[in-house]
Every structure is written in structure tokens, then in C-alpha cells.
matplotlib code that plots the C-alpha trace (Angstrom):
import matplotlib.pyplot as plt

x = [-16.9, -14.2, -15.9, -15.9, -13.7, -14.3, -12.4, -13.0, -9.0, -9.3, -6.1, -4.9, -2.2, -1.7, 1.8, 2.8, 5.9, 7.8, 8.8, 11.2, 8.4, 5.9, 6.0, 2.7, 2.5, 0.1, 0.4, -1.5, -5.5, -6.4, -10.3, -11.0, -14.5, -14.7, -12.2, -14.1, -17.2, -15.4, -14.5, -17.9, -19.6, -16.9, -18.3, -21.8, -20.8, -19.0, -21.9, -24.0, -21.8, -21.0, -23.9, -24.3, -21.1, -20.2, -17.2, -14.7, -11.8, -11.3, -8.0, -6.8, -3.2, -1.3, 0.6, -0.2, -3.8, -2.5, -2.7, -6.6, -8.9, -11.0, -14.2, -13.1, -12.1, -15.1, -17.5, -16.5, -16.8, -20.0, -21.0, -19.5, -21.3, -25.0, -24.4, -23.0, -23.5, -20.1, -18.5, -18.6, -14.8, -14.1, -10.7, -10.3, -6.7, -5.0, -1.9, 0.1, 4.0, 5.5, 6.1, 5.2, 2.3, 0.5, 1.2, -0.8, -3.8, -3.7, -6.6, -8.8, -8.2, -9.4, -12.3, -13.4, -13.4, -9.8, -9.2, -5.9, -2.7, 0.1, 2.8, 5.5, 8.5, 11.0, 13.9, 14.9, 18.3, 18.6, 21.3, 19.2, 15.9, 17.9, 18.9, 15.1, 14.1, 12.0, 10.5, 10.8, 13.6, 14.2, 13.5, 10.0, 9.4, 9.8, 7.7, 5.3, 5.3, 5.0, 2.1, 0.2, 0.7, -1.1, -3.7, -4.5, -4.8, -4.0, -1.2, 1.5, 5.0, 6.9, 10.5, 13.1, 16.5, 19.2, 19.9, 23.5, 26.3, 24.0, 25.3, 23.9, 24.1, 23.0, 19.8, 19.8, 19.8, 17.4, 14.6, 14.8, 14.5, 11.1, 10.0, 10.9, 7.8, 5.1, 3.8, 1.5, 2.2, 5.2, 6.0, 9.7, 10.7, 14.0, 15.1, 14.1, 15.7, 12.5, 11.9, 10.2, 12.0, 15.0, 16.7, 16.5, 17.7, 21.0, 21.5, 22.0, 24.1, 26.4, 25.2, 23.7, 25.1, 22.7, 23.9, 25.2, 22.7, 24.2, 24.1, 20.7, 19.5, 21.6, 19.0, 16.0, 16.9, 17.9, 14.2, 12.3, 14.5, 14.2, 10.9, 9.8, 11.6, 9.3, 6.3, 5.8, 5.7, 5.7, 2.5, 3.6, 7.0, 7.5, 4.6, 5.2, 2.5, 1.4, -1.6, -4.6, -3.1, -2.6, -3.6, -7.2, -6.9, -3.5, -4.8, -7.6, -5.2, -3.0, -5.9, -7.6, -11.0, -12.4, -12.0, -12.8, -9.8, -11.2, -9.1, -6.6, -3.9, -5.9, -6.8, -9.5, -11.1, -15.0, -16.9, -14.0, -12.9, -13.2, -10.2, -10.1, -7.3, -7.8, -6.0, -3.1, -3.1, -5.4, -6.6, -7.4, -9.1, -11.2, -12.6, -13.1, -15.5, -17.4, -18.0, -18.3, -19.1, -15.9, -12.2, -11.2, -8.5, -9.0, -11.7, -10.9, -12.4, -9.8, -10.4, -9.9, -6.3, -5.3, -7.3, -5.5, -1.9, -2.9, -3.9, -0.8, 1.2, -0.1, -1.0, 2.3, 3.8, 1.8, 3.1, -0.6, 0.3, -2.7, -5.7, -6.7, -10.6, -10.7, -8.3, -10.9, -14.0, -12.5, -11.3, -13.3, -10.0, -7.7, -4.9, -2.9, -4.4, -2.6, 1.1, 3.9, 4.0, 7.1, 8.5, 6.3, 7.6, 11.1, 10.5, 9.1, 12.0, 14.5, 12.6, 11.4, 7.9, 5.2, 2.4, -0.5, -4.1, -5.1, -2.2, 0.6, 3.1, 6.7, 9.4, 11.9, 14.3, 11.2, 10.8, 14.1, 14.1, 9.9, 10.2, 12.3, 9.9, 6.6, 8.3, 8.8, 5.6, 3.4]
y = [-0.6, -0.2, 0.8, -1.3, -0.3, -1.4, -0.5, -0.9, -0.9, 0.2, -1.5, 0.4, -1.6, 0.3, 1.9, 4.6, 2.3, -0.9, -0.4, -2.4, -3.3, -5.4, -7.8, -7.2, -7.8, -5.2, -1.7, 0.3, 0.4, 0.1, 1.4, 3.9, 3.6, -0.3, -1.0, 1.7, -0.5, -3.4, -1.6, -0.7, -4.2, -5.8, -3.6, -4.2, -7.8, -7.4, -4.9, -8.0, -9.7, -6.2, -4.2, -3.9, -2.8, 1.2, 2.3, 3.9, 4.4, 4.3, 3.6, 4.2, 2.4, -0.4, 1.2, 4.9, 5.8, 9.6, 8.9, 8.5, 10.8, 13.0, 11.6, 8.4, 8.8, 10.6, 8.4, 5.2, 7.4, 8.0, 4.4, 3.5, 6.1, 5.2, 1.2, 1.8, 3.8, 6.1, 7.2, 11.1, 10.7, 8.1, 8.8, 8.8, 8.1, 8.2, 7.5, 9.6, 9.8, 13.4, 14.1, 17.2, 15.8, 14.4, 17.0, 19.2, 16.8, 17.2, 20.0, 17.9, 14.4, 17.0, 18.0, 14.1, 13.5, 12.6, 14.1, 12.3, 12.2, 9.8, 10.7, 8.3, 10.1, 7.3, 9.4, 13.2, 12.0, 12.0, 9.3, 7.0, 7.9, 6.6, 3.9, 3.2, 3.3, 6.0, 8.9, 11.9, 14.3, 15.2, 18.8, 17.5, 16.1, 19.0, 20.8, 18.1, 18.3, 22.0, 21.6, 19.0, 20.8, 23.6, 21.6, 18.7, 19.4, 15.4, 14.1, 11.1, 10.8, 7.3, 7.1, 4.5, 4.0, 1.9, 1.9, 0.5, 3.3, 5.4, 6.6, 7.1, 10.9, 11.3, 9.4, 11.8, 15.2, 13.3, 12.3, 16.0, 17.6, 15.7, 16.3, 19.9, 20.5, 19.7, 16.3, 14.8, 10.8, 9.2, 5.3, 4.9, 1.5, 0.1, -1.6, -5.2, -7.3, -9.1, -12.1, -11.5, -7.6, -6.1, -5.4, -9.5, -10.1, -7.4, -9.0, -12.5, -11.2, -9.7, -6.4, -5.1, -5.6, -5.0, -2.6, -3.7, -5.0, -3.1, 0.2, -0.8, -1.1, 1.9, 3.9, 2.2, 3.6, 6.8, 7.0, 6.5, 9.3, 12.2, 11.4, 11.7, 15.3, 16.5, 15.1, 12.1, 8.7, 5.1, 3.3, 0.3, -1.3, 1.4, 3.8, 7.2, 9.7, 12.9, 12.0, 11.2, 11.4, 7.4, 5.9, 4.3, 2.1, 0.6, 0.1, -2.2, -4.4, -4.2, -4.6, -7.8, -5.7, -6.6, -4.9, -5.1, -5.6, -4.0, -4.7, -6.6, -8.1, -7.0, -9.0, -8.9, -10.3, -10.6, -11.7, -12.5, -15.6, -15.2, -14.4, -13.0, -13.0, -11.5, -12.4, -9.7, -9.5, -6.4, -7.9, -11.2, -9.8, -7.5, -10.6, -12.5, -10.0, -9.5, -13.3, -13.4, -10.3, -10.6, -11.0, -13.1, -16.4, -18.0, -17.3, -19.4, -19.6, -19.6, -21.4, -20.1, -21.0, -19.4, -16.0, -16.4, -16.6, -13.2, -11.3, -12.4, -11.6, -8.1, -7.1, -7.4, -4.8, -1.9, -0.1, -0.9, -4.9, -7.3, -6.1, -9.7, -8.6, -7.7, -10.7, -13.0, -11.3, -11.9, -15.6, -16.8, -18.0, -16.8, -15.3, -17.3, -20.6, -20.2, -18.4, -21.0, -20.0, -20.9, -18.6, -15.7, -16.0, -15.9, -13.1, -11.1, -12.1, -10.3, -7.6, -8.1, -8.1, -7.4, -9.1, -6.9, -7.5, -6.0, -6.3, -8.3, -6.1, -5.6, -3.3, -1.2, -3.9, -6.4, -4.4, -5.2, -8.8, -9.1, -11.4, -13.8, -13.7, -14.2, -17.0, -18.6, -18.1, -19.2]
z = [20.0, 17.3, 14.0, 11.0, 8.0, 4.2, 1.2, -2.5, -4.1, -7.9, -9.5, -12.8, -14.1, -17.4, -17.2, -19.9, -20.6, -19.1, -15.9, -13.4, -11.1, -13.4, -16.0, -17.7, -21.1, -22.0, -20.5, -22.8, -22.6, -26.5, -25.7, -22.6, -22.3, -22.8, -20.0, -17.9, -18.8, -17.4, -14.0, -13.1, -14.2, -11.4, -9.1, -9.4, -9.0, -6.0, -4.7, -4.6, -1.8, -0.1, -0.7, 3.6, 3.9, 4.8, 2.3, 4.2, 1.8, -1.9, -3.3, -7.1, -7.3, -9.5, -12.8, -13.3, -12.2, -12.6, -16.1, -15.8, -17.3, -14.8, -15.9, -15.5, -11.9, -11.3, -12.7, -10.2, -7.6, -8.4, -9.4, -5.8, -4.2, -5.8, -4.8, -1.3, 1.8, 2.1, 5.2, 6.3, 6.6, 3.7, 2.3, -1.3, -2.5, -5.7, -6.2, -8.9, -10.6, -10.4, -14.0, -15.3, -17.4, -14.2, -11.8, -14.3, -13.5, -9.6, -9.5, -11.9, -9.7, -6.8, -9.1, -9.5, -6.0, -4.7, -1.3, -0.8, -3.2, -2.6, -4.4, -6.0, -5.9, -5.1, -4.7, -4.9, -6.7, -10.4, -10.1, -8.0, -10.1, -13.0, -11.3, -10.1, -13.8, -12.7, -15.7, -13.6, -12.4, -8.9, -10.1, -11.5, -7.9, -6.0, -8.3, -7.4, -3.8, -3.8, -5.4, -4.1, -0.8, -2.0, -3.6, -1.0, 2.2, 3.0, 0.9, 1.3, -0.6, -1.2, -0.9, -1.3, 0.4, 1.4, -2.4, -3.7, -2.9, -0.9, 2.5, 5.8, 5.6, 1.7, 3.0, 6.1, 3.7, 1.5, 4.2, 6.0, 2.4, 1.6, 5.3, 5.0, 2.8, 5.6, 4.6, 6.7, 5.7, 4.6, 2.9, 3.3, 2.2, 1.9, -1.1, -1.5, -4.4, -5.6, -7.9, -11.4, -11.5, -13.4, -9.9, -9.3, -12.7, -12.3, -8.3, -10.4, -13.3, -10.3, -11.9, -8.4, -4.7, -2.3, 0.7, 3.9, 6.3, 9.1, 7.1, 6.6, 9.8, 10.8, 8.1, 9.4, 13.0, 11.5, 9.5, 12.7, 14.8, 11.6, 11.1, 15.1, 15.2, 12.5, 14.6, 12.0, 13.5, 12.3, 12.6, 10.6, 9.5, 6.2, 7.0, 9.2, 9.9, 11.9, 14.6, 12.5, 9.2, 9.1, 5.6, 6.4, 3.2, 4.4, 7.9, 6.4, 5.1, 7.9, 10.8, 8.7, 7.6, 4.1, 1.0, -2.7, -5.5, -8.5, -11.5, -13.4, -10.9, -7.7, -4.7, -2.2, 1.1, 1.3, 4.2, 6.1, 4.9, 0.9, -1.1, -4.8, -7.1, -11.0, -13.9, -13.9, -17.7, -18.2, -21.3, -20.0, -16.8, -19.1, -21.1, -18.1, -16.8, -20.0, -19.4, -15.8, -14.1, -12.7, -13.7, -10.7, -11.7, -8.2, -5.7, -2.4, 0.9, 3.7, 7.1, 10.3, 10.7, 7.3, 8.1, 11.9, 10.0, 8.1, 10.8, 12.5, 9.5, 8.8, 12.3, 13.6, 11.1, 12.5, 15.7, 17.5, 16.6, 16.8, 18.8, 20.6, 20.3, 17.1, 16.0, 17.4, 15.7, 12.5, 12.3, 15.6, 17.3, 20.5, 19.5, 22.3, 21.0, 17.4, 18.2, 19.3, 22.9, 23.9, 21.2, 22.2, 25.5, 24.6, 21.8, 25.3, 27.3, 24.5, 24.2, 21.0, 21.4, 24.3, 25.1, 27.1, 27.8, 24.9, 22.2, 20.7, 19.2, 18.1, 19.9, 18.4, 18.3, 17.1, 14.2, 12.6, 12.7, 12.2, 9.7, 12.0, 14.7, 12.5, 11.2, 15.1, 16.5, 14.1]

ax = plt.figure().add_subplot(projection="3d")
ax.plot(x, y, z, "-o")
ax.set_aspect("equal")
plt.show()
């Protein structure tokens, strides 16, 4: 029987400065203690709904959680450990940027209870870092990579590729350089132009041109091959790991397990069918927590079909695919009863999907057109 998973996501949307990835109007906390109290208050509220769960992962993400104090991180971890049962192999991750200020805090975070650090390098090229609006240099990133390997047994690296004017050989050299540090996990994302970002505005004004689709596909295939040559295999569309070092927290999302979303802008899934969505503005979230004990702008109950659609959207992103037994245990429906069987059979015949007794999953070629596949089979 598969072990149940349950995660707690601590969203920390307090950037040091305006960044190109979000539109929060309030980035800097005015009172540290006041906000930590709000986090604890919201955790306590959701504990009453999930007290029987065993926590298998805690993830500190969002704006810049690496700007948190060691005492803030440890107080949240200690609160969780006192209110929930904690798995012996619990994964406690924190996202960090490789600036010199944050790099100096890596040892403090380990002392606070963090056992996995995810480093948001984004690029090892200074020109690309400038384009991406990052505050660190390639040199700082390399120093941070070396330091994180010496402090943490489990760490991850984020890189973005398929950038304007980036060649196939440029990406190959950069990827191999990152892999040479011996990392056990990498998140490798193709640049996407999403509405609401600076990149989207630049594209609309004709100041940014997306890379050619054919080159982007070549980069994606190259990424698979280069990572595999280092013993790092793809287990999700954009994530690669050595065996046993897959992100436990991310698998909770992709496999459809419950998780809490704590903090401004956080989302959660509770008791299989309850979805929570917190206010994005930190001050608004804080005020609502004080008023209601939680900062949810919306709490909805999903029906079986809506939950099934979520499980398909997320599950097909993984190399494992959708486990049919797990799918039914979560949403109460048989997978083959909720997909378009005609489209499914067609994609299997084309070599884009594999449908066996236990799982439905995408092939290597299927991953390249995954959005198209999902659109047709749902």
C-alpha cells in the first residue's frame, strides 16, 4: 500500500525589491513579529481540519524566504512539529537566491531545521541574469553552488533556458557546468511568456521575441540527454533527480495529495475536495487572518469531475503518469470513465501515451505536446 503524503507550503511573498515575476504591491514586511504571529494563527486554524495527517514535507517558498531570520524559520517548524505528527523522513525545503547576503545564511537555515535547499540560480550567464531581472551575478551563483553542496546533503538548482538569443550550444555548456557540481536535483524551465509579467509586456510591445519553437524542442531533448549522462533522470516535465532525491513536496502536488497553503497568495487542497486560495496582498492577508483566523479569499468544494480533471492535469506531467488506483482513491472515479477514450486510443497509437494496467503516462515524444494531449483527452 502506498504511503499517504501531506505537505505544508509556507508562502513568503516579501521580495527585497520589485521583481519581474509578481505584481504584489506590498513586498517588504513592516513588522516581523506581527507577520509570524499571523502565520502561526493560520497554521493553528488549519490544524483543526487536518490534525490526523502526518506531515511528510514542509516547503518555504514564494518571494524570498531566504531573507527570513533563522528564528522565524525555526519557530514555524517547531510549531508544526508540536501540532502534527512528523514523518521520520520529512523533507523540509527552503528556496534561496544566491546573493552573497543570503548565501551567508545557509548554515543558519540548516540549524533552524531545513534539510533541503533549493537554489534559484536561473542562469550562469550575466547577460541572461540581467534580462531575467535577477539581483545576483554568475560569480555569486557559482560560490553559492559550492557552498550549498558543502552544507546540505540534499539540494536543488533552478535554471531557465530557451531565452532570446540563447543557442543550443550555449545551453549545453551552461547545463553541463551546473551538473559538474554534483547536484542531486535540478528544476529546468523553458522561458514562458505569462500574462501579468514584465516579459509579457515587453513581448506585447515587440521588445522581446520568443525563441524559435524548433530550437526550444531541441533544447528540451538535449536537456534530457545531458542530465541522463550525469545520472539525473526526468521525473516530471521540468524536474530531474538522482534516484531517491525527487522532491517529496512537488510530488504531493503532482500526485494529488493534500497540502496546506499558508501565507499571502498561497493555495491549498484539504480533505481531497476542499480548495483554498489566500489573498495575494500581504497586508490584506494579514488583516484577514487577524479577523478570521485564516487569510483565504476563497474556499471552494470541488466535485468529483473537477478533482479528476486536476489529477489528470498534474499527473500526466510526471514520468510515472497517473496511477489508476491512486486516482480512484482520491476522486472516487475510474480514470477511463472520465477521459475521452477515442482521443486516448489515438494518442497511444501515435506513440504519445502509454496506457497499461496500472498507469497512464506520456512518452518522451508525448511530453513535447503534453498541453495538446490534455486538451483532447479531458
